[in-house]
N, C-alpha and C positions, 0 to 999 in steps of 0.2 A: 636113235638121238635123232634122226632124219624126222621122224612120226611129232617127237618134242620140239622138234624145231618149225616145224607145221601148225605145231595147237595155239589157238586164240593167246595164250602169253608166249610162244612165241622164244624167241633167240633168250628173254631175261628171263624165262621159268630156266632154261639151258644154262645160261649163266650162274645163278642162282643156286642151282643142282650140282654144278662144278665147285663154284667156290665151299660147298658146304661142305663138297668129298677134300677138298684141300685143307679145309681146317680142321675134317678129323685127322690128317696123318698119309693121306694119297701121295702116291707117289709122284713130282713133278719134278720140273727143271727151271731153271731160272731163266727168263728171256730175255738180254741186257738189249739195250741200244745202244747206238754209236751214237758218241756226239762228233759230230762233224765239223765244230767250230774248233776243235784240238790239233789237225790237222791242213796243212795250206793247201791252196788251191791248187787240184791238178793230182794228189800226192795217192787218193784211194783207186784214183783211174791206174797212174802206172800199175801199184800192189795187184790191181787184180789182174792188166793183162799179166805179171809174170804169174799170178797163180792157176791161169786160164791155159799156160802156154803161149801166149801170142804175144808174148816179149824175150829175147833171150835173154838168158841169166849167161853176163861172161865165166867164162871157166878159166879158172887158175890157177898153175903146175904150180902142187906144193913146192915151199923152199922151207923143210924142214917141218916138225911138227907144228899143227897148226891146230886153233881150239876158237872153233864155232861153241858163243852161248847164246840159249833158246831167247828169240827177238818176237817182235808182235808180230811179224806179218800172218797173212790171212792163212788158213788152215782151214777151213770148211769145221764138218765134226773129227778130223783129227785129235787135235789141241783143245785145249779151253782156255781163255785169255793168261795174256802174262803176268805170273809171277813174282815175288819179291820177298823170301826167309832170309835168315844168318847163313845160309849157304848160298847166297845171291840170285841172279834170274832161274827164273824156272818156268815151267810150263806141266801140268795136266795130260796124260792124254786123255784121250775120250770125246763122246760118246763112243764113235766108231773105237769100238776093239786091235785096230787093226791097222794103225794110224801108218804115215810117210813120212819123211824126213829127206827134205834132199842137199847136198857138200854141194859148190862147185866147186870140183877140183880136179884134177887130170895128177895119172904118175904111170909113167911106160912100167911098173910093176905093180904088185900088189901092196896094201896097204896097212896099218895095225890101228881097229877102230877103236877105242876106248872108252865107253859112255859114262856117264855119271850121273844116280842117277838117284833121287832125294829117299824114295822110297814108294810105298807098294800101296794102294789101295782096301789091299789087302793082300797077308802075308800068306796066303797060298799063292799069288800070283808069280812070287820074285821064281819058281825054277820051273814056272808055266811060259816065262815070256820069249819066241824062240825071234830069228833077224833072218829078213832074205839083206844081199846087199848085190846090188846089179838084180836081182831077181835071180839069188841063187841062195837057199839057203846055209846058210853058214853056224859051226860051231857056236858057239861063244861061252866064254867063263864068266863064275860071276862070284863075286867075293864080296860078305859082306865086311863092313870096315865096322871098328870099334863105337862109329859114334852112331851107329844103326842107318846111314846111308849104303848104294850100291855101287861096286864095282866092276863092270863090266865088259869082257875084253873081244874080241875076235877077229883076221886076217883078211880080208876080200880075196876072193878066188883066184882071182888074174889083178890083171894091169886094168886100173881105170882113166878111161878116157872122154869120155863125155860127162862126167859127174858122178855121183854115187851116192844112189840111191839106197837109204834106208825104210825097208817095209817091216815095220813088227811085225807080231803075230799073238795076240791072249787069246786063251779060247772062251772068255767073257770079260766083261767090267763089273765092277760091284759098287752100288748105289752107298755113297753115302751122304747120308745127309745130315751130317753131323760139320760138315766143309762148306764154305759159304764161297757160292749158291753151291746148292745141294745138290750131287751132279754122278752121274755114272762114269763112274773112274777107272784106269788102268793103275799107273805108272809115271812118277814126277819126273821129266828129267831137266836135267840142271844145264849141264854142257858133255858137248862130242868130241875128239880129241883124234884127231886122225896126223899118223905118222910112213912115212915112207919104208920100206923091207928093205928096201937096198938102191 
């Protein structure tokens, strides 16, 4: 590639070859650009501070069962942009097969965590998903519902003091060119419910 870039045709030759490969079905991921006019002044700056850990997210004590729906917060390579269907808002995991999600909650004892997953990019991934709750691998019960979605539940290994980090693990993601845009995806997470155990 470097030789091709340095040749007389240079960039145009390489771009022509890449475009030809794409038209012939090469695996590619669409890159979307942000429309900055959609955000009020300073909003993305504030979000990025939180995403980088430079601004403290307030941790709140659980008051009974709390539901967290997926939002459009910055997620790097962990989550694709927010989408909506008949099940509500959701995000596909990926292209990172080990995405994270942070819940700003606390509770002096264990909590039950319930995940509502719309689907998996490949059926085989349903039995492969594992989770760490605050850095401890935690057994998860997986149930397929009649509508084809999944209900996963786990109990934290102890008290939740400074928020609850969910670290998901899949052995790999699956290329789905039938999705728009095409992507390496894992699972589509709709919402997370957290409930105090005591």
